[in-house]
C-alpha positions in Angstrom: -22.6 -3.5 -21.8 -22.0 -1.8 -25.3 -24.0 -2.1 -28.2 -22.2 -5.1 -30.0 -22.4 -8.1 -28.7 -19.5 -9.3 -26.7 -18.5 -5.4 -26.3 -18.3 -4.9 -22.2 -16.2 -3.5 -19.7 -16.0 -3.8 -15.9 -15.0 -0.9 -13.6 -15.3 -1.2 -9.4 -17.0 1.6 -8.0 -14.2 3.6 -6.8 -12.4 3.6 -10.0 -16.4 5.1 -11.4 -15.9 7.8 -8.8 -12.4 8.4 -9.3 -12.8 9.2 -13.3 -16.2 11.1 -12.4 -14.3 13.3 -10.2 -11.8 13.8 -12.2 -14.5 14.9 -15.0 -16.6 17.2 -12.8 -13.6 19.1 -11.9 -12.9 19.7 -16.1 -16.5 20.3 -16.0 -16.0 23.7 -13.7 -12.0 24.2 -15.4 -14.4 25.1 -18.4 -17.1 27.3 -16.4 -20.5 25.0 -15.7 -21.8 25.6 -12.7 -24.8 24.7 -10.3 -27.9 24.9 -12.6 -26.5 25.5 -16.3 -27.1 23.2 -19.1 -24.7 21.0 -20.8 -25.0 18.4 -23.8 -24.1 15.3 -24.5 -23.3 13.6 -27.9 -22.1 10.0 -27.4 -22.5 6.7 -27.9 -23.4 4.7 -25.4 -19.8 3.8 -23.9 -18.5 4.1 -20.6 -17.2 8.2 -20.7 -21.0 8.9 -21.7 -22.2 7.3 -17.8 -19.4 9.2 -16.3 -20.4 12.9 -18.5 -23.9 12.0 -17.3 -22.4 11.6 -13.4 -19.9 14.3 -13.4 -23.1 16.9 -14.3 -24.9 15.8 -11.7 -22.1 16.0 -9.4 -21.6 19.1 -9.3 -25.3 20.2 -10.1 -25.2 21.1 -13.7 -28.4 20.0 -16.2 -28.0 17.9 -18.5 -29.5 16.6 -21.8 -28.0 13.6 -23.8 -28.4 13.6 -27.7 -27.7 10.0 -29.4 -24.9 10.1 -32.2 -28.4 8.9 -34.6 -29.8 12.4 -34.9 -28.4 14.7 -37.8 -26.4 17.6 -37.4 -29.3 19.9 -38.3 -31.1 17.5 -34.9 -28.0 18.1 -32.5 -28.2 22.0 -33.7 -32.2 22.7 -32.9 -31.9 20.6 -29.0 -28.9 22.7 -28.5 -30.8 25.4 -29.1 -33.8 24.4 -28.0 -32.0 23.6 -24.0 -29.5 26.2 -23.8 -26.9 24.6 -23.0 -23.8 26.3 -22.2 -21.3 23.4 -23.2 -21.4 20.2 -25.4 -19.6 16.8 -24.7 -18.3 14.9 -27.8 
């Protein structure tokens, strides 16, 4: 369920697994490997969950920065965690 009333999506475990594996392959193609840090800057949507699970699947650490933060706050968090990729 999203932030707005009535904003929801249904997905099966099989569909979720397929999307997570696809995105894990995208991360690998971008050079992300086990132990790397990834920042995720997305609203509360299905793709946020997919990105988090894809990071976990390949052993990358993730840091979620919600869209309410300013550009300066986002920059500080990215630099503090030393991420190699930002997902938006």
